[in-house]
C-alpha positions in Angstrom: 0.0 0.1 0.0 1.5 3.5 -0.5 1.3 6.9 1.0 -2.3 7.0 0.5 -3.2 5.1 3.5 -1.2 7.6 5.6 -4.2 9.9 5.0 -7.4 7.8 5.5 -7.6 4.1 6.1 -10.4 1.8 7.4 -8.2 0.9 10.5 -7.5 4.7 11.4 -6.6 8.1 10.4 -3.1 9.2 9.9 -1.6 12.7 9.8 -1.4 14.4 6.6 1.8 16.0 7.3 3.8 13.2 9.0 5.9 10.7 7.3 5.2 12.6 4.0 8.1 14.9 4.0 10.3 15.4 1.1 12.9 17.6 2.9 14.2 17.0 6.4 15.3 19.2 9.3 18.9 20.1 10.0 18.9 17.5 12.8 17.9 14.9 10.3 20.7 16.0 8.0 23.1 15.7 10.8 21.9 12.3 11.7 22.3 10.9 8.1 25.9 12.4 8.0 26.6 10.4 11.4 24.8 7.2 10.0 27.0 7.6 6.7 30.2 7.9 8.8 29.1 5.0 10.9 28.2 2.7 8.1 31.4 3.5 6.0 33.3 0.3 5.8 36.4 0.4 8.0 39.9 -1.0 7.0 40.8 -2.9 10.1 44.3 -4.2 10.4 44.7 -7.4 8.4 40.9 -8.2 8.2 38.6 -8.8 5.4 36.6 -5.5 5.2 34.5 -6.2 2.2 33.2 -9.0 0.0 31.1 -8.7 -3.1 29.7 -10.5 -6.1 29.1 -8.9 -9.4 25.5 -10.0 -9.8 22.4 -10.3 -7.4 21.4 -13.5 -9.1 23.2 -15.7 -11.8 21.9 -17.7 -14.7 23.0 -21.5 -14.8 26.5 -21.4 -16.5 27.2 -17.7 -15.8 30.6 -17.4 -13.9 30.7 -15.5 -10.7 33.1 -12.5 -10.2 33.9 -12.3 -6.6 36.1 -9.7 -4.9 37.4 -9.0 -1.4 39.2 -6.1 0.2 41.7 -6.8 2.9 42.9 -3.9 5.3 46.5 -3.4 6.0 47.5 -6.1 3.5 51.1 -7.3 3.6 52.9 -10.0 1.7 52.8 -13.4 3.0 49.1 -13.5 3.7 46.7 -16.0 2.0 42.9 -16.0 1.4 41.4 -19.6 1.5 38.0 -19.9 -0.3 35.6 -22.5 0.5 32.4 -23.2 -1.7 29.5 -24.8 0.2 26.1 -26.2 -1.1 24.1 -26.7 2.2 26.5 -28.5 4.6 28.5 -30.1 1.7 32.1 -28.5 1.0 32.4 -28.7 -2.7 35.8 -27.2 -3.3 38.5 -25.2 -1.8 41.1 -22.8 -3.3 43.8 -20.6 -1.8 44.5 -17.2 -3.1 47.8 -15.3 -2.6 47.1 -12.0 -4.1 49.7 -9.1 -4.3 47.5 -6.4 -2.7 44.6 -5.8 -0.5 42.1 -5.9 -3.3 41.6 -9.2 -5.2 39.0 -10.4 -7.7 38.7 -14.0 -8.9 36.1 -15.9 -10.8 34.1 -19.1 -9.8 31.8 -21.0 -12.0 29.0 -22.8 -9.9 27.5 -26.1 -11.1 25.2 -26.0 -14.0 22.1 -26.5 -12.0 19.1 -24.0 -11.9 17.7 -22.8 -8.7 20.5 -23.5 -6.2 21.9 -21.5 -3.4 25.8 -21.5 -2.2 27.7 -20.1 0.4 31.5 -18.9 -0.2 33.5 -18.8 2.9 36.7 -16.8 3.1 39.5 -17.2 5.6 42.3 -14.7 5.8 45.4 -16.4 7.2 49.1 -15.6 8.1 50.5 -19.1 7.8 48.4 -21.4 10.0 47.3 -18.5 12.0 43.6 -17.2 11.1 43.3 -13.4 11.1 39.6 -12.9 9.8 36.8 -14.6 8.3 33.8 -13.9 6.2 31.1 -15.2 3.6 29.0 -14.3 0.9 25.8 -16.1 -0.6 25.4 -17.0 -4.3 22.2 -17.6 -6.1 22.0 -19.5 -9.2 18.5 -19.1 -10.5 17.2 -18.5 -14.1 13.9 -16.5 -12.7 13.5 -14.4 -9.7 10.1 -15.8 -8.8 11.6 -19.0 -7.4 13.5 -17.2 -4.7 12.2 -13.6 -4.8 14.4 -11.1 -2.7 12.4 -7.9 -3.2 13.8 -4.2 -2.7 12.8 -0.9 -3.6 13.7 2.5 -5.1 12.0 5.8 -4.3 14.1 8.9 -5.4 14.6 9.8 -8.8 15.7 13.5 -9.0 18.9 14.2 -10.7 21.7 11.9 -9.6 25.2 11.2 -11.0 26.3 8.0 -12.3 28.5 7.3 -9.3 25.5 7.8 -6.9 23.4 5.5 -8.9 26.3 2.9 -9.1 26.8 3.1 -5.3 23.1 2.5 -4.7 22.8 -0.5 -7.0 26.1 -2.0 -5.6 24.7 -2.0 -2.1 21.4 -3.6 -3.3 23.5 -6.3 -5.2 25.4 -6.9 -1.9 21.9 -7.8 -0.4 21.3 -10.1 -3.3 18.0 -8.3 -4.1 16.8 -9.7 -7.5 13.8 -7.4 -8.0 13.2 -3.9 -7.3 9.8 -2.0 -6.9 10.2 1.4 -8.5 7.8 3.4 -6.0 5.9 6.6 -7.0 7.9 7.1 -10.2 5.0 7.8 -12.2 3.3 11.1 -13.4 -0.3 10.8 -13.0 -2.0 7.7 -11.4 -4.4 7.2 -14.3 -1.7 8.2 -16.9 1.5 7.1 -15.4 3.8 7.9 -18.3 4.7 11.6 -18.8 4.9 12.4 -22.6 4.6 9.6 -25.1 5.9 6.1 -25.5 8.2 7.2 -28.4 9.2 10.4 -26.6 8.9 10.3 -22.8 9.2 13.6 -20.9 12.7 14.4 -19.6 11.3 15.4 -16.3 8.1 15.5 -14.3 6.7 15.6 -10.8 4.9 12.8 -8.9 1.6 12.9 -7.0 3.5 14.6 -3.9 5.2 17.1 -6.4 8.7 15.3 -6.0 10.9 15.8 -9.0 11.5 12.6 -11.3 14.1 12.7 -14.2 14.1 10.2 -17.0 17.8 9.8 -17.0 17.9 8.6 -13.3 14.8 6.3 -13.9 16.5 4.6 -16.9 19.9 4.8 -15.1 18.6 2.6 -12.3 16.8 0.1 -14.6 19.9 -0.3 -16.7 22.0 -0.8 -13.9 19.6 -3.1 -12.0 19.5 -5.3 -15.3 23.1 -5.7 -15.4 22.9 -7.1 -11.8 20.0 -9.5 -13.1 17.5 -7.6 -10.9 13.8 -7.3 -12.2 12.3 -3.8 -12.6 8.8 -3.5 -11.5 7.0 -0.1 -11.8 4.4 0.7 -8.9 1.0 1.8 -9.6 -2.4 1.6 -8.1 -5.0 -0.7 -10.0 -7.8 1.8 -9.7 -6.5 5.5 -9.0 -7.5 8.4 -11.0 -6.9 12.3 -10.5 -10.3 14.2 -10.2 -9.7 15.9 -13.6 -8.9 12.7 -15.3 -11.7 13.2 -17.9 -9.5 15.3 -19.7 -7.3 12.4 -20.3 -10.3 10.3 -21.5 -11.4 8.7 -18.1 -15.2 8.5 -17.5 -14.7 9.7 -14.0 -18.6 9.2 -13.1 -19.4 5.9 -14.7 -16.2 4.0 -14.2 -15.9 5.2 -10.5 -16.7 3.2 -7.3 -19.2 4.8 -4.8 -19.5 4.3 -1.0 -23.4 4.1 -1.3 -26.0 2.5 -3.6 -27.4 6.0 -4.5 -24.1 6.9 -6.0 -23.9 10.2 -4.0 -20.8 9.6 -2.1 -17.6 8.6 -4.2 -14.8 6.6 -3.0 -12.0 9.0 -3.0 -9.0 10.3 -1.1 -8.0 14.1 -0.3 -4.4 15.2 -0.3 -2.6 18.5 1.0 -2.8 21.7 -1.1 0.9 21.4 -2.1 0.5 18.3 -4.0 0.0 17.8 -7.7 -3.5 16.8 -7.5 -6.2 17.4 -4.5 -7.0 13.7 -4.3 -7.8 10.6 -6.0 -11.1 9.1 -7.2 -11.2 5.3 -7.1 -12.2 3.5 -10.3 -13.9 0.1 -10.6 -11.5 -2.5 -11.6 -14.4 -4.7 -12.7 -15.5 -2.0 -15.2 -14.6 -3.0 -18.7 -14.2 0.6 -19.7 -11.6 1.5 -16.9 -9.9 -1.8 -17.3 -9.5 -1.2 -21.1 -8.5 2.3 -20.6 -5.8 1.7 -18.0 -4.3 -1.4 -19.5 -3.7 0.9 -22.6 -1.8 3.4 -20.4 0.1 0.6 -18.8 1.0 -0.7 -22.4 2.5 2.9 -23.0 4.8 2.4 -20.0 6.1 -0.9 -21.2 6.6 0.7 -24.7 8.2 3.7 -23.5 11.6 4.3 -25.2 14.7 3.5 -22.8 12.6 2.5 -19.8 12.4 -1.3 -20.1 10.4 -2.2 -17.1 10.0 -5.9 -16.7 6.4 -5.7 -14.9 4.0 -4.0 -12.9 3.7 -4.0 -9.1 0.1 -3.5 -8.6 -1.1 -1.7 -5.6 -4.6 -1.4 -3.8 -6.0 0.2 -0.7 -7.4 -2.7 1.2 -10.6 -3.6 2.6 -13.2 -0.7 2.7 -16.3 -2.8 2.6 -18.9 -3.2 -0.1 -18.8 -0.6 -2.8 -21.3 0.4 -5.6 -21.2 1.2 -9.3 -23.2 4.3 -10.4 -26.0 2.2 -11.3 -26.4 1.2 -7.5 -25.1 -2.4 -8.3 -23.0 -3.5 -5.3 -19.4 -4.4 -6.0 -17.2 -6.8 -4.0 -13.8 -5.2 -4.9 -11.4 -7.9 -4.3 -13.4 -10.1 -6.5 -12.4 -7.8 -9.6 -8.8 -8.1 -9.1 -8.5 -11.7 -10.6 -10.2 -10.8 -14.0 -8.2 -7.4 -14.1 -4.8 -9.3 -13.4 -5.7 -12.0 -16.0 -6.5 -9.3 -18.7 -3.3 -7.4 -17.8 -1.2 -10.8 -18.3 -3.2 -11.4 -21.5 -2.5 -8.0 -22.9 1.3 -8.3 -22.2 2.2 -12.1 -21.6 6.0 -11.6 -21.3 5.5 -8.8 -18.6 5.6 -9.8 -14.8 2.9 -9.2 -12.3 2.9 -8.8 -8.5 0.1 -7.5 -6.4 -0.2 -6.4 -2.9 -2.9 -8.2 -0.9 -3.3 -5.4 1.8 -3.8 -7.1 5.1 -4.6 -10.3 3.1 -7.5 -8.5 1.4 -8.2 -10.4 -1.9 -5.1 -13.0 -1.5 -7.1 -16.0 -2.4 -8.2 -14.3 -5.7 -4.7 -12.7 -6.2 -2.7 -15.9 -5.5 -4.6 -17.8 -8.2 -4.1 -15.2 -10.9 -0.9 -14.9 -13.1 1.4 -13.2 -10.3 4.8 -14.2 -9.8 4.6 -14.6 -6.2 2.3 -13.7 -3.4 2.8 -10.3 -1.6 1.1 -9.2 1.6 1.5 -5.8 3.4 0.7 -6.6 7.2 -1.4 -4.2 9.0 -3.4 -4.1 12.3 -4.6 -7.6 13.7 -1.4 -9.1 12.0 1.4 -7.5 14.1 2.5 -10.7 15.9 5.4 -12.8 15.1 2.8 -15.6 14.8 1.1 -13.7 12.1 4.3 -13.4 9.9 4.6 -17.3 9.9 0.9 -17.7 9.3 0.9 -15.2 6.4 3.8 -17.3 4.6 1.8 -20.6 5.3 -1.5 -19.2 4.1 -0.2 -17.8 1.1 1.4 -20.9 0.2 -2.0 -22.8 0.6 -3.7 -20.2 -1.5 -1.2 -20.3 -4.3 0.8 -23.6 -4.4 4.3 -23.3 -5.9 4.4 -19.4 -5.2 6.7 -17.7 -2.8 5.8 -15.0 -0.4 7.1 -11.4 0.0 5.8 -9.6 3.3 5.8 -5.9 3.7 6.0 -5.3 7.5 7.2 -1.9 8.6 9.3 -2.5 11.7 9.3 0.4 14.1 6.9 2.3 12.3 5.9 4.2 15.3 9.3 5.8 15.4 9.5 6.7 11.7 8.1 10.4 11.8 11.2 11.6 13.5 14.9 11.2 12.9 16.6 8.3 14.6 17.9 4.7 14.3 16.1 1.5 14.0 16.1 -1.0 16.9 18.7 -3.8 15.9 16.7 -6.5 17.9 13.2 -5.4 16.3 14.7 -5.8 12.6 16.6 -9.1 13.2 13.7 -10.9 15.1 11.3 -9.9 12.4 13.6 -11.1 9.6 14.5 -14.1 11.4 10.9 -15.1 11.6 10.2 -14.2 7.9 13.2 -16.0 6.5 12.7 -19.2 8.8 9.2 -19.6 7.3 10.7 -19.3 3.9 9.2 -15.7 3.0 11.1 -12.7 1.9 10.8 -9.2 3.6 10.8 -6.0 1.4 12.7 -3.5 3.5 15.9 -2.5 1.8 16.4 0.1 -0.9 18.1 3.6 -0.8 17.5 3.1 3.0 15.5 0.7 5.3 11.8 0.9 5.3 10.1 2.6 8.3 6.7 3.0 7.0 4.4 2.5 4.0 5.8 5.7 2.4 8.8 4.4 1.0 10.7 7.7 0.5 10.6 8.2 4.2 14.1 7.8 5.4 14.0 9.2 8.8 15.1 5.9 10.5 18.6 4.7 9.6 20.4 1.5 10.2 23.4 1.4 12.6 26.6 0.1 11.2 26.2 -3.0 13.2 22.5 -3.5 12.0 23.9 -3.1 8.4 26.4 -5.8 8.9 23.9 -8.2 10.4 21.2 -7.6 7.8 23.8 -8.4 5.2 24.8 -11.8 6.9 21.0 -12.6 7.1 20.5 -12.1 3.3 23.6 -14.3 2.8 22.1 -16.9 4.9 18.6 -16.8 3.2 20.4 -17.0 -0.3 22.9 -19.9 0.8 20.1 -22.2 2.3 17.4 -21.2 -0.2 16.9 -24.9 -1.1 16.1 -25.8 2.5 14.1 -22.7 3.5 11.9 -22.1 0.3 12.4 -25.0 -2.1 9.6 -27.5 -1.7 9.9 -28.2 2.2 6.6 -29.1 3.8 5.8 -28.1 7.2 5.1 -30.9 9.7 4.5 -31.6 13.5 7.6 -33.3 14.3 8.1 -31.8 17.9 11.4 -30.6 18.9 11.6 -30.5 22.8 14.0 -29.0 25.1 12.5 -29.1 28.7 10.2 -26.5 29.4 12.1 -23.9 27.5 11.3 -25.0 23.9 7.8 -25.2 22.4 6.5 -25.9 19.2 5.3 -22.8 17.1 3.4 -20.3 17.8 5.9 -18.2 19.9 5.4 -17.6 23.6 7.4 -15.2 25.5 10.2 -16.5 27.4 10.5 -19.6 25.2 12.2 -20.9 22.0 9.6 -21.5 19.3 10.4 -24.3 16.7 9.1 -24.9 13.2 9.6 -28.4 11.7 9.5 -29.1 8.1 10.5 -32.2 5.9 12.5 -32.2 2.6 13.8 -35.1 0.7 14.4 -37.4 3.7 15.6 -34.3 5.8 14.0 -33.3 9.0 14.5 -29.5 9.3 13.9 -27.4 12.5 14.0 -23.5 12.6 14.6 -22.3 16.2 13.6 -18.9 17.0 14.6 -17.2 20.3 12.0 -15.4 22.2 13.3 -16.3 25.6 14.1 -12.6 26.4 11.5 -11.0 24.2 9.8 -7.8 25.6 7.1 -8.1 23.1 5.7 -10.5 20.4 4.7 -7.6 18.4 7.1 -7.5 15.4 6.2 -3.8 14.8 7.7 -2.9 18.2 6.6 0.8 17.8 8.2 1.5 21.2 11.6 -0.1 20.5 11.5 -2.0 23.6 12.9 -5.4 22.1 16.2 -6.2 23.5 19.3 -7.9 21.9 18.8 -11.5 23.2 21.8 -13.0 25.2 23.3 -16.1 23.3 22.1 -19.3 24.8 24.6 -22.1 24.6 24.7 -25.9 24.7 20.8 -26.1 24.5 19.8 -29.8 25.0 17.3 -30.9 22.3 15.3 -34.2 21.4 12.7 -35.2 18.9 11.0 -38.4 18.0 12.2 -39.9 14.7 11.8 -43.5 13.7 14.0 -43.5 10.6 17.6 -43.8 11.5 19.5 -40.4 11.5 23.0 -40.3 10.2 24.0 -36.8 10.3 22.9 -33.6 12.1 24.1 -30.2 11.4 23.4 -26.6 12.2 23.8 -23.2 10.8 22.9 -19.7 11.9 23.1 -16.2 10.5 24.4 -15.2 14.1 27.4 -17.4 14.1 30.3 -18.3 12.1 29.3 -16.3 9.0 26.5 -18.8 8.5 28.6 -21.8 7.9 27.5 -25.2 8.6 28.6 -27.1 11.7 28.5 -30.8 12.2 27.1 -32.0 15.6 27.3 -35.0 17.7 24.0 -36.9 18.6 22.4 -40.1 19.7 19.2 -41.9 18.6 17.8 -44.4 21.0 14.3 -45.8 21.2 13.0 -43.6 18.3 14.2 -40.5 20.0 17.1 -38.3 18.8 19.1 -36.3 21.3 21.4 -33.5 20.3 23.2 -30.4 21.9 22.7 -27.1 19.9 25.9 -25.1 20.5 24.3 -21.8 20.4 21.4 -19.6 19.5 20.9 -15.9 19.5 17.9 -14.9 17.3 17.8 -18.0 14.9 19.4 -21.2 14.4 18.6 -24.0 12.0 18.9 -27.8 12.8 19.1 -30.2 10.1 18.7 -34.1 10.6 19.7 -36.3 7.7 19.2 -40.0 6.9 21.8 -42.4 5.1 24.7 -44.6 5.8 27.5 -43.6 8.2 29.8 -46.6 7.5 33.4 -45.3 8.3 35.7 -44.7 5.5 37.8 -47.9 4.3 41.4 -48.0 4.1 43.2 -48.4 0.6 43.1 -46.4 -2.4 40.5 -43.7 -2.6 37.5 -45.1 -4.9 34.2 -43.5 -5.8 31.2 -45.0 -7.4 28.9 -43.0 -9.7 25.3 -44.0 -10.7 24.6 -42.4 -14.1 21.2 -41.6 -15.7 20.0 -44.6 -18.0 20.6 -42.4 -21.1 24.3 -41.6 -20.6 26.7 -43.5 -22.7 30.2 -42.5 -21.5 30.4 -41.4 -17.8 33.6 -39.5 -17.0 35.3 -38.3 -14.0 37.4 -35.0 -13.9 39.3 -34.3 -10.8 41.7 -31.7 -9.5 43.0 -30.2 -6.4 44.1 -33.6 -5.1 45.7 -33.9 -1.7 48.7 -34.1 -1.2 49.9 -34.3 -4.7 47.8 -31.3 -6.1 47.4 -33.2 -9.5 44.4 -32.9 -11.8 43.1 -34.5 -15.0 42.5 -32.7 -18.3 38.7 -32.0 -18.9 36.6 -34.0 -19.5 38.7 -36.4 -17.4 38.9 -40.3 -17.4 36.5 -43.0 -18.3 34.9 -44.9 -15.6 34.7 -48.6 -15.2 31.1 -50.4 -15.2 30.3 -51.6 -11.6 27.4 -54.0 -11.8 28.3 -55.2 -8.3 26.8 -52.0 -7.0 23.6 -52.1 -9.1 22.4 -51.0 -12.6 24.1 -47.9 -14.1 26.8 -47.9 -11.5 30.2 -47.1 -12.6 33.7 -46.7 -10.4 36.9 -45.0 -10.6 40.0 -45.9 -8.2 42.5 -43.0 -7.7 46.1 -43.4 -8.1 47.8 -44.5 -5.0 48.9 -41.4 -2.8 45.7 -39.4 -3.3 43.6 -39.2 -0.2 41.1 -36.5 -1.5 40.0 -34.7 -4.6 37.6 -32.3 -6.0 35.3 -34.2 -8.6 33.0 -33.6 -11.5 31.2 -36.4 -13.2 29.7 -35.7 -16.7 28.4 -37.8 -19.8 31.9 -37.4 -21.8 32.4 -33.7 -21.0 28.9 -32.6 -22.0 28.5 -29.4 -20.0 25.0 -29.7 -19.7 25.3 -33.0 -17.9 28.1 -32.3 -15.5 27.5 -32.5 -11.8 28.3 -29.8 -9.1 31.7 -29.4 -8.0 32.1 -32.3 -5.6 34.6 -33.4 -3.0 35.7 -36.7 -1.6 38.2 -38.1 0.8 36.9 -41.7 1.5 35.0 -44.4 -0.4 31.7 -42.9 -1.6 28.6 -43.6 -3.9 27.1 -40.7 -5.8 23.7 -40.7 -7.3 23.1 -38.3 -10.0 19.3 -38.1 -9.8 19.5 -37.2 -6.1 22.7 -35.3 -6.2 23.7 -37.1 -2.9 26.8 -39.1 -1.6 26.5 -42.1 0.6 29.1 -44.4 2.2 27.4 -47.7 1.0 25.6 -48.4 -2.0 22.0 -46.9 -1.6 19.6 -49.9 -1.1 16.6 -50.3 -3.4 13.6 -48.5 -2.0 10.9 -50.6 -0.6 7.6 -49.7 -2.0 5.4 -47.5 0.3 1.7 -47.0 0.1 -0.4 -43.7 0.9 -3.9 -44.1 2.0 -6.4 -41.4 1.8 -9.9 -40.9 3.2 -11.9 -38.8 1.0 -15.0 -36.7 1.6 -18.2 -38.8 0.9 -19.2 -36.4 -1.9 -16.1 -37.0 -3.8 -16.4 -39.3 -6.7 -12.9 -39.9 -8.1 -9.9 -39.3 -5.8 -6.6 -38.8 -7.5 -2.9 -38.3 -6.2 -0.4 -36.2 -8.0 3.2 -36.4 -7.0 6.5 -34.7 -7.9 10.0 -34.2 -6.6 10.5 -37.8 -5.9 13.7 -39.3 -4.6 15.8 -40.7 -5.9 14.1 -40.5 -9.4 13.1 -37.0 -9.5 9.8 -38.0 -11.4 6.4 -36.7 -11.3 2.9 -37.2 -12.6 1.0 -35.1 -15.0 -1.8 -33.2 -13.1 -4.3 -34.4 -11.8 -2.2 -37.5 -11.4 -3.3 -41.0 -11.1 -6.7 -42.4 -9.9 -6.4 -44.1 -6.5 -7.7 -47.6 -5.6 -10.6 -48.2 -3.1 -9.3 -49.6 0.2 -12.3 -51.0 1.9 -10.3 -53.1 4.3 -9.1 -49.8 5.9 -12.7 -48.4 6.1 -15.4 -46.5 4.3 -14.1 -43.9 1.7 -10.7 -45.0 2.1 -8.5 -45.1 -1.1 -4.8 -46.1 -1.7 -1.8 -45.7 -4.0 1.4 -47.7 -3.9 4.4 -46.0 -5.4 6.9 -47.7 -7.6 9.7 -49.5 -5.6 12.2 -47.1 -7.2 10.7 -44.1 -5.4 11.5 -43.5 -1.6 9.7 -40.3 -1.0 7.7 -37.7 -2.8 5.7 -34.5 -2.5 2.0 -35.2 -3.2 -1.5 -33.7 -3.5 -4.8 -35.3 -3.3 -7.7 -33.9 -5.2 -11.2 -34.9 -6.5 -10.3 -35.6 -10.2 -8.1 -32.5 -10.4 -10.7 -30.0 -9.3 -8.5 -27.2 -7.8 -11.2 -26.3 -5.2 -10.7 -29.7 -3.6 -7.1 -30.2 -3.7 -5.1 -30.5 -0.5 -2.1 -28.6 0.6 1.4 -29.7 -0.7 2.2 -32.8 1.2 5.3 -35.1 1.8 5.8 -38.7 2.6 8.6 -41.1 2.7 6.8 -44.2 4.3 3.5 -45.7 4.4 0.9 -43.5 5.9 -2.7 -42.6 6.3 -4.1 -39.1 5.4 -7.5 -37.9 6.5 -9.0 -34.9 4.4 -11.3 -33.8 7.1 -8.6 -33.3 9.8 -5.7 -32.6 7.3 -3.6 -35.1 9.4 -1.2 -38.0 8.7 -0.9 -41.1 10.8 1.2 -44.1 10.7 -1.7 -46.4 11.4 -5.4 -46.5 10.2 -7.2 -44.1 12.2 -10.3 -46.1 12.1 -8.4 -49.0 13.7 -7.1 -46.6 16.2 -10.5 -45.6 17.2 -11.8 -49.2 17.4 -8.9 -50.1 19.7 -9.6 -47.1 21.9 -13.5 -48.2 22.2 -12.4 -51.7 23.5 -9.6 -51.1 25.8 -8.7 -48.0 27.6 -5.1 -49.1 28.0 -4.3 -50.1 24.4 -1.2 -48.6 23.2 -1.6 -46.6 19.9 1.2 -45.1 17.9 1.3 -41.6 18.2 -1.1 -38.9 19.3 -4.4 -37.6 17.5 -5.6 -34.2 17.8 -8.8 -33.6 15.7 -10.0 -30.3 14.3 -12.6 -28.8 16.5 -16.2 -29.3 15.2 -17.8 -27.1 14.2 -15.0 -24.5 13.0 -15.6 -21.6 12.9 -18.0 -21.6 15.8 -20.2 -19.2 17.7 -22.1 -20.9 20.8 -19.8 -24.0 21.6 -17.4 -26.3 19.8 -15.8 -29.8 20.6 -12.3 -30.8 20.6 -11.4 -34.4 20.3 -8.1 -36.1 20.9 -6.5 -39.4 21.8 -3.3 -40.5 23.5 -1.3 -43.6 23.4 -0.9 -44.2 27.2 -1.9 -42.8 30.5 -0.2 -39.7 31.6 -0.4 -35.8 32.1 -2.3 -33.9 29.7 -2.8 -30.1 29.0 -5.0 -28.5 26.4 -4.3 -24.7 26.2 -5.6 -22.1 23.7 -3.4 -19.1 22.7 -4.2 -16.0 20.7 -2.3 -14.9 17.8 0.3 -13.0 19.9 1.2 -16.2 21.7 -0.4 -15.2 25.0 -2.5 -17.8 26.8 -6.2 -17.1 26.2 -7.6 -20.1 28.4 -6.7 -23.5 29.7 -9.2 -26.0 28.7 -7.7 -29.0 30.4 -4.8 -29.4 32.9 -4.9 -33.0 34.1 -2.3 -34.8 36.3 -3.2 -38.0 34.8 -5.5 -38.9 32.1 -6.1 -42.6 30.9 -5.0 -43.8 27.4 -7.7 -43.5 24.7 -10.1 -40.9 23.2 -11.2 -37.9 25.1 -13.2 -34.7 24.2 -13.5 -31.3 25.7 -16.4 -28.9 25.0 -15.4 -25.3 24.5 -18.3 -22.6 25.5 -18.5 -19.7 23.1 -18.4 -17.3 25.9 -14.8 -18.6 26.8 -13.3 -16.8 23.8 -13.6 -13.4 22.2 -14.0 -13.5 18.5 -10.8 -14.1 16.6 -8.2 -16.7 15.5 -6.7 -19.0 18.0 -4.4 -21.9 18.3 -5.1 -24.9 20.6 -2.2 -27.0 21.7 -2.3 -30.6 23.3 0.8 -31.3 25.3 1.3 -34.9 26.7 4.3 -36.9 27.4 4.2 -38.6 24.0 4.6 -35.0 22.4 2.7 -31.9 21.4 0.1 -31.2 18.4 -1.4 -27.9 17.5 -4.3 -26.8 15.6 -6.2 -23.6 14.6 -9.8 -22.5 15.6 -11.9 -19.5 14.6 -14.4 -18.0 17.1 -17.2 -16.0 15.4 -19.5 -13.2 17.1 
């Protein structure tokens, strides 16, 4: 949303003068000078003071140019560079430059949509002097992992000024920029004509814009692989827009059915227009007119915008056409966006769902991603996570960007952001896989993007840079097909499953390709669970160390590692752990704001003695698998590309080949390829002991991967469904998928009424999947994941490892029967008004608590707190008077684990 909502909004009235200044006081100028001096990079003695890449995003096969600056350089120093993909060290190189500025090239593996972390260590002999790191994103399209920034000042600027701004935004890896308030009139954004745009013009607030600056930024951004998205409302027109061909009476929206009160906004007298009239996006005349004006922007000589960032004003209730016909405004967004895409199919679209208004319609339209501006009622950390999850459910496969204005209450005066407020908000958003639009010429303090009253401290700028490096480096774990789950990470009374509670560490679990991933967010010292933190009371948390954690996991875990943007430049760290009786125990070394814990499965057979040997399972279509190696230890030898032919190894299985290194080589960097074809080569790999590498999964194991045992998924459909289908993709190890809507499932009457099943081929060990009624999008489930036989119930949106019907039968016949796992059903009815019922089952007798929390994580009411409850099925009735209207979570806590669900209380 833009400055317009600073004037009059459905959730309150803002001052017309605050937050809209184009010029600031002398005190502000002095503060900006101080911030500049504080933010200027310091050249500390013999330390890495700056690291950069030449692009914000790289296309597959594109070389990365890296540069580093070392303060007080002297001869004899070396720079050791390590290249990581997740926790795998792919390769290492040592640079011995002759000065304090060094530039070198690295070509990442030719694989699309991959994140990497480049670690740097400055050494004097064996002594480490300084360390640093930087992320690298290899993605052919920004929409897979959007990192959205902005620009908002387009007055006359020198080339050096524009270069410096784009260089900083490149360091944050921003791959898309919103060009905020660049336009002339809202209903006619381009000044001049497409063939000859005006050289200068003023925006709505009468700020000057120059074509040269606008073009200069767009061109520089494109050079860094940043998309350029022009900002514009979907329905704004100047009151005198009729002189430009707008039918301001018949195309407008009205606040009443008699069409006597327009939906309009008023502005200060110093602005270019006294206000805006709001047009009806559902009106064919307005749609045709405005898409024509948008086309002129796309065709404008020299501008070359990549797409349109579409804005709106949020939910103002029912509106009316001039005829008196009511209009539900958000329902007009979908057809308008579809028409915009049809008119210019190559151009990108993003639309702001203000406080989620219209998101279900917007997400289903041809937008590149979902974008939500968070406002009143969505100011808790819990809301940030839910916004990402809800957007992914509304628009499967699309990523989320959140506009959340931290410390907004302080933004009308000069000052600094509170470091902890910013980092805790970023940690929460990034941990859920979202992005945060906050960085441009300055950090955003409120919805009027030119407002730069609040500045980042030098420390905050360094910390934010590390957070963006981390988000890029681990994008494949954070944002690339992971499925949230309810595996419960425990740590005494101090660690709880999401949502956050003050005084606790909140955990979020997810599964991805056989990995169990936990995000840990530290609210133990939080003064507030409000991410906006208008009073700037959030303290910098004290680092917690040696946090003991455990979680239930029946699959053997072979490796656990951790990484955090708060420690060790985000580099991964392997951890010791134990697994006994289906419970994994591990010690987390440290947590400040955010730490990630990853548990992996596979073999941990110790390396064998003798010559180094590697096995490689090729795709069936390959004809001549070859191995190229370099950087060997201790000999430092290498092959000439494409390397050496490998030997068939049928003892390892079909399509397996092997290579035994010469005696004396203990480790090497490796690439496999089909006879040197660059399109087929693997990532840069590393091996120092016997290993088996599978091309289709891009994974190493220490023993031949066992053939997968077939597993079956069972699905209980709603009784009204006629043809349950399962669609799957992202399978391991084959990487196969079905074509939507997938495969018809078979009836499974032995399990119960309305149960259906599908057995995967034995070559598939895990898959993402969706159930639907013959491909009807309105019926399909959320994106799911399964790596063993399971039972999914549509009505409760839950997986179980045993048939729920059998479990209920057992509970009915014996109160002491042992049932694997817990069951927590969705409350019925939901939403509710007078009363609702919550049913649950536990496997054994023991203490049970059932607590309801509000969206801020505060305890709303305790429904049950029993010292001991027998095994079996139980239910609790919740009277309507117990809760005020709103969204809540109810959490079941037992000795066997914790489960959480949502409920909605109506009036």
